[in-house]
C-alpha positions, 0 to 999 in steps of 0.5 A: 711227486709234484714240483712243489712237494719236491722242492719243499722236501729238498729244503727240509732235507727230506728224501726226494726222487731227484733234484729240483730245477728252479729259477726264483725270480727277483735278481735271479730273473728268468724272463727273456725276450724269447719267452716274452715272444713265445707267450705274448706278454712283454716287459716293462708292462708286466712290471706294473700289471698283476695279470701280465706279471702272473702270466709271464711268470707262469710261462716260465713253467708252461714252456718247460724252462723251470719247475717254479713260478716266481715274482717280481722280475727285478730288484727295484720294488722295495727301493721304489716303495721307499722313495728311490727313482726307478727306470723300469727298463725295456725288453732288453734291460731290467729296471734299475735305480736312477735316483737315490733318496738320502745322502747319508745313513744318519738320514734314515728317518727321512725314508717312508715306511713301505706300503706293501698294498700300493704301487708295484709292491701291491702288484707283486702281491696280486700276482702271487695270489693269481699264481697260487690259484693257477698253479696249485702244484707248482712252488710259488716263489716270492722274492726280496732284495737283500738288506745290504742291496736295498740299503745301497739302492737308497743311498749312494753305494760308496757312501753307504759302504764307507759309513758302515765304518765311519758312522757305525751306530747310525749304519746299524739303525739304518739297516734295522729300518731296511730289514724291518721293511723287507720283513713286512713285504716278505710276510705279505708275500707269504700271506698272498700265497708264496711257498718259498721266499728267496732273498738275493743280496748281490751288494752284500758279498764277502768280497765287497764287505770283507769278513768283518762287515759281512758278519756284522751287517749281512748275516744278522739282517739276513737271519732276522728275515729268514728266521721270521719267515721260517716261523710261517712255515715257508722255505727260504733261499739266500743267494750271495754273489761273488767269491765265498772263500773269504766268508764260508765260516760266516755264511755257514751261520746264515739260517736259510733252508738253502744257500745259492752261489754265483758261477765263480764258486766251485760247488765241490768247494762249497760242499766241503765248506758247508757240510750238511747244507742244502746248496743251490746253483750254479749254471753260468748265465753267460753259458746259458746266453751264449752257449748251445743246448749241448754245452748246457747239458754238459754244464748241467751234468757237471753241476749235478755231479758236484752234488747240488740239491737244487739246480739253478742258474747262477744269476739272472738270465741275460735277456737275449738267452735263447728259449731252447737254452733256457729249457736245456737244464731241465730237459737234461735233468729229466733225461738223466733221471729217466735213464737212472730209473 
């Protein structure tokens, strides 16, 4: 069974030989300084060059870290395409927004429509095409920043959260615009060759929004995206950060193939509250950066025992994560499966 076959069968809840081990990209960035040194491709240059981006993503697979390739390596592509000012970061820290575009949700009509063929959005599409050609049996994962997170990147976050309540109808119109832009970028990634679309929405957690606004804003926007992408025949993954206990009921309504959670969420608890769902996660990225391969093997064994369908880090890897630690999850998974076969 190829890595692509395995992951896609898991997402469709079909029988496979074992769990998959992936790190999608986007917010769940898998590129580290050690990996850059190993393959000779560096950030921030690879954020803006399709061949370097594809080479760095492919190195994740070639060096035995994870069973997928995925781009981009940050959460700023969409915001930049809609006018935000971005610092592209360095070898040790990721790109981030340094300048918002609007001052209120009722200024949404000032935002430009994303042109997915230009800038870094176009680079991502070119990189996906290259990866599709170079890695035919490996799942190519395209990544989107979630609707709430994108909205909170274009507008000062505290203002955005306040106006969900104070300017409710304008906030809905703002979110509709954001969601439509993300949809077009996601469809372009699928057309370029993405097998799976992963959406990470760290600013759209139940802890931040509360159950009411999580259900009112996060869930409908996420579902608009994943239901459209599912029509294209690709797999979909949604990652939600933070505690899930206040919003398990609402999260159960998210129609993605798989749900992914932060390390703070006990996977046994998630399994009890989300029966019948494909669950992904959730090895601590702190442990991956500061632990050792033996400790990571223990964490991996515990995660597998809890019943995850897809083994993955709980968030983006720290840039100083040692390469041997990044390889330890997959190495343990393969060792256990060989012993059981």
